[in-house]
TORROGU-230620 format. One record per residue (C-alpha): x, y, z. Coordinates in steps of 0.02 Angstrom, whole numbers, plus 50000, padded with zeros to 5 digits. Layout:
TORROGU-230620
XYZ/...
***
This chain:
TORROGU-230620
492205052550587/491675041850460/490235052650379/491085071150395/492315059550274/491125056250154/490315075250169/492065081450144/492115069549990/490545077349897/491135096549952/492605092549871/491715086949713/490465099149720/491935114749731/492885108649565/491345103449487/490905122049489/492645125849436/492565115149288/491085106649240/492035092349160/492585087049335/491105078949365/491125066349195/490965049149275/492205044349160/493515058749182/493085057049393/493315038549419/494775040749291/495775050549419/495965039749542/497215032849432/498405045949509/498145039549689/497645023149683/499375016649768/498895028249897/497225018649940/497695002949930/499295004750069/498435015350158/496885004550221/498224992150267/499695001850329/498045008150465/498314989350539/500004997750600/499595009250689/498395002250783/499714993550864/500615009450903/501945009450735/502175018250593/502915011650432/503985022350337/504675009550204/503125005950102/503575019949958/505315010849948/504114992549914/503364998349799/504845002549684/505694986249741/504114979049670/504184987049511/506104984349473/505974965749520/504594962749410/505544970749247/507064964149299/506274946349315/505314946349149/506594956249038/508304948449079/507894931749150/506544929449024/505114924449164/503364925149155/502684939649184/501234933349301/502674922549405/503544938049425/502224945049496/501824931649625/503944930849667/503884950749705/502294948749803/503344935249903/504884947749902/503694961849984/503134952850119/504784946250172/505554963650151/503814968250295/504084955050416/506144958450411/505704974450474/504304969450578/505274957150665/506334969750718/505294981050790/504454965450844/505884957650938/506804969150979/505804983351037/506754998650954/505665009250876/504905006650722/505435024950653/506865021950657/506515003650605/505945007750431/506575024850391/508195013650407/507094998750299/506705014650182/508475016150126/508854995850124/507384993149992/507595007849885/509615004349892/508974985249830/507944993149693/509275000549628/510334985949638/509184974349547/508854987749416/510864987249377/510534969449324/509294974149163/510274982749030/509184995149036/509865011049108/508865014249262/508295030749217/507085026549069/506635009449154/506074992249102/504554993448976/503684982548827/502694971248958/501534960448877/499804964548841/498964953748947/499564958949073/499464980349035/497694979348977/497144973449134/497524991049217/496465000649092/494644991149104/493155001949108/491884993049178/490245000849135/491335012949039/491565023449159/492475011149304/494135009249306/494754991049361/496064997549462/494345005249578/493844989849598/495374980349639/495504995749812/493564990149861/494084972849855/495604974549940/494694986050069/493214973050114/494554963150140/495514970750266/493854976650332/493404958750388/495194954150453/495104967950547/493704972550618/492524954650610/494144942750679/494914938150832/496424942750727/495864962450726/495624961550914/497094953950964/497704972950840/496734983450943/497214976551088/499234976351064/498804996251016/497604997851166/498844989751306/500194978251252/500294971451439/498854967051464/498944959151277/500354950051336/499184945151516/497924938851414/498834925451316/499214935451141/500824933151064/501234952151063/502584949650953/501904937950826/500324950050807/501464967450770/502434958150650/501184952750539/500394970850528/501934976250425/501684959850347/500144965250279/501024982350242/502164977150122/501014965750058/499864979150020/501654992249943/501834975549808/499934974449773/500274995249731/501834992349631/500864978449521/499504988549487/500935006649448/501874994749318/500604988249230/499575005649202/501245016149160/501865000949055/503505001549126/504574995249286/505605008649384/506495009549553/505965021649605/503945021449600/503195024949767/504935037449821/503375050549866/502205040549928/502525039550099/502075055850185/500235053950080/500015038050149/500225041250328/499085057250301/497905049550226/497845034350405/497905049150516/496565058850418/495385042150427/495345044250616/496995031550665/497795035450814/499475038750802/499805032550982/498795014550930/497325008150987/495865015350884/495595015350709/494655010750557/494715003250362/493505013750311/493995031950385/495775027550309/495255022850134/494065036250142/495545051050181/496535042950042/495295045749927/
***
């Protein structure tokens, strides 16, 4: 399936290149990553959730919450921008952990919990934005140059820094899911949760952890989006949920759990 996705990407590039030759210019081709890099980053970690048999509808809301926390901490509370990013990352992980806790320990359907989480976290993002003197629809801007410039770097003149970040995160996700004992436990939870429990695996903890990974990925996406756009808004990521889910499923991850790959999700997102 991954080979098919690679062929599909090459065919897509070829077709659009025939329609407009500028599309084949490396700077333009790699520059287009900036439009969907958030989907790519979140998809490679959200496949963890799907493999356990879950679903995550709240990642987009966590992107917006991350962005606005960074902006408010920096502008209203004069927190160093790097520290603000770290705080936002911790909050995002806690958001994922909260939803993961209810899913793992109450057996309520993941769709119900994460749908509620999407409303909760988008509401929190609006509440946080009210702590700033800037109108919510305008967003918060004026970030330090060193924060906004790193996402505008181009290696070898064509390769955006975001692409390298995406490749690095994909490699980390691949090792965690496909080369560790933890990854084996994630798959077993999706294949047969009862069998996993009889094997001595704490399935509740494993399931909870996958939502933490998803929240962490949403935080990275929110940080990169805020840096690249040079603005912080509570509604960033509001339209990402369906594209992310589509990418994960198109990548070969089963919605029933127990099957999926990081590489497939990454290629499908691209």
